N, C-alpha and C positions, 0 to 999 in steps of 0.2 A: 783176604784185605789185606795181612801182612805183606804180601810178595807186592802189591798197588806201593804202598807206601817204601818200601824199599826201593821200587824203580824211581818214582820222585825224590826220593833222597839222594838216589845216583846223579840224578839232571840236578836237580836245583839246590838242595841243602846241606847236605851231607858232608862231611870231610873227605876231602879230595875230590868234591863231587865238580862238572862241570861249572854248576854258578860259582862255588867259591872261589873256584883258580879265576875265575875271571873278576870276582869280587877281586880278589887279591891282585891282580892286574890292573883294576882300577885304581886299588890303594896306590900304587908306584906309580900311576900317569897324577893324581894328585901333587905326592911327595915331586915329581919332576917339574910340575907346573907352579909348586909354590916352595920351592927350595929351603924357605926360610920359614916353614907350617910349624917346626918346631918351637918357633916365638912367636907364632900367630894366636889371637884370640878367636875362634870359630862358633859361629851359629849355626845351629845345625835345624832345619826346619824341617819337621817329622820324623825325625830319626830318633835312634836309642841311645840310653846309657850301654845296653850289652853292645851293640854293634862298634864303637868307642871303648869300651874296654877290650875287646877283640882284635882291633886294627893295628896293624904292623905299624902307624905313624900315631904321635902323639903331639896334638899341637900345647902351647904353655896354659889354653882355657877353652873347654868347648861347653856351650850354652845348648843343651835340647830341649826343642818345644815340640811337644806331640799333643795331638788330642786325647790320648792315653796316657794315663799315670806311669811312671819309669816302674818295672819291675824290679829292677837292682838298683840297690842303693848307690848314689851316685860318688866317684873318688873325689879327692880335694881337687882334682883337678877337673871337675863336671859339675855341672848344677843342671840340673831337668826341670823343666816346667810344664806343667797342662794346659795346652793353651792351644787358639785354632792360629794358624799361619796367617790366615785370610784377613784376619779380625784379631791384631796383638794387641793386647791390651798394652798402656802407655807405658809400664816400667820396663816393658820389653820394645816397643817400638821406637821409643826414644834414645836405645842402646847403640854404639857404634862400636862395630868389629872389625876385626880385619880381613873376615872372610865370611861370604852364606856360601853355606853347602846344604846341598838337598839330594838326595837318592828315591828314585822312584817312588815322586809323591804329588808331584801338579798333575799327573792325571789322574789321581783319586779325588781333587780340591772340589768336585763338582760343577763344572758347567763353566763359559767363558767368563762369567764375570768375575768370580771366584778364583779362577786362573788368572786375569787380569790384579786381582786385589795378592795373591799371592806371588804376581812378578813385582809388582808396587813395595811388597814388606821385604823383597829380595833387592832390590835397587838402594832401598831407604837405609838399610842395616850397613850397607858394607860397599866399597866401591871394588871389591873385587868379589866374583861368586864360582860355584861350580855346580850346575843344575842337569841331575843326569834322568832319563825318562826313555822306556821302552817304545822303540819305532814302532810307527803304526802301521808299516807295511813291511814288517818282520811275519815271513809265513806261518809262524806259529806263535801264537797269542800267549804271552808269559806268565798269566796269573792261571790261567786254565791249562795251559799245554794241552791245548786244542789246535790244531791246523785252521787257519782263517777266521776263530771265533770271534775277533772284533767285526766282522763282516757280514755276519749271520744273522737274519730277523729277531727281534729282542724276546717275541716268546720264546724260541728253540734256545739261545743263551740261557735264557731263565731254565728251559729244562735240560740245559745239561748242567748248570751249577747246581741239580741235584741229583744227577747220575752218573757226569763225568767221573770217573773212579781217581783220574790224575791231578783234580782239582784240590787247592790249599784245603777250605775247608769246605765238604758240602753241604748244601743249604737244606732245611730241613723242611721247605715249604716250597711251594712255586713261585708265591708271595715275595718269602727271601730269596728267592733265585733272579726273580724281578730286580729287587733292590741291589743283590750283587753285581749282577750285571748293568744296569744303569750306574753305579758308583765308579766304572771304570771306563775314560773316554783316553784310547792312545794318540799322542802328538804327532804330527808330522814336519817334515822339515821347516815347511811355510810354517807351520803355527809357530814352533820354537823362536823362530827369527823373530816370528811378531812381537813375541812376550820378552824376549831379548835382542833387541836391535843393536845393542853395543859389545854384544857379544860376538866371539869366535865357536863355531858350530864344530865340533870332532866329531866324527861317528866311531862306534866301535859296531865291528864287524864278525860275522860266524859264518862259516863255509862261504866269504867271499861275499854275503849278505849283511844290510846295514843292520843289528838287532838293536841298539841304541842310540841316541843321541847325546850329546853332552854341552850346555852352553857354558862358555869357560869365558870368564871377562878377567885375567892376570894386568894387574897395573900398568907393570914394563911393556908389556906386547902390545897393549893398548896404547899407550905413551909412543910405543915405537912405531905403531899404524899411523896415528896422526902427525906425527913427524914425516913419514914418508908421503902421505898426502899434502902435507904440506909442501914438500921439495919438489912434489911431480905438480902442484898446482903454478908454483914459481919459475919451473922451466915452461911450463906452456903457455907464460903472459909472453 
């Protein structure tokens, strides 16, 4: 079993793993997209205090919102609240931030209605956002590290959740495996564009294939886009 964990660590979680290198590159993209990040207030929907303490960037303030309580005491520049991003309490939903950040969360919120509520929270909390999710049609499902897992019958996925050695947390029963399989719904380009219609959709690739999607709304880019549209409309008249 130790060798199986070592394999997963080398692929996803360990120091120097492929997953860690990609997360580092993604942080670089955040910095490039929002060069003023060090002066921004950020709300992270579904993130963790630990991730921000390890991150190579440091905003002026980060508010972490997660269904689970924080396992690390927040730093002076981090606040952590236990709450549902699809049904935020008023003291959070009425807040205003410079940026909403979310990494691999929207596929876990549970169905279209909750994804709509999640997207509404993103749009309400800030004018700018960065929402990342694994791509539905990448051949290796990222949570189970199993080829085509997302396209298999539900009962097969439930069984694999118990037996597949590379899954992050093996399910203890078939029922738990069923719940685990039903808790993840990967999104396509069409779905992400529907939830974030005013975004630019950036793709992250592996071996030439799209591995994840990132819906980005960067204020200056959106303003430039609208200006180009107005100029184009003026020329066509």
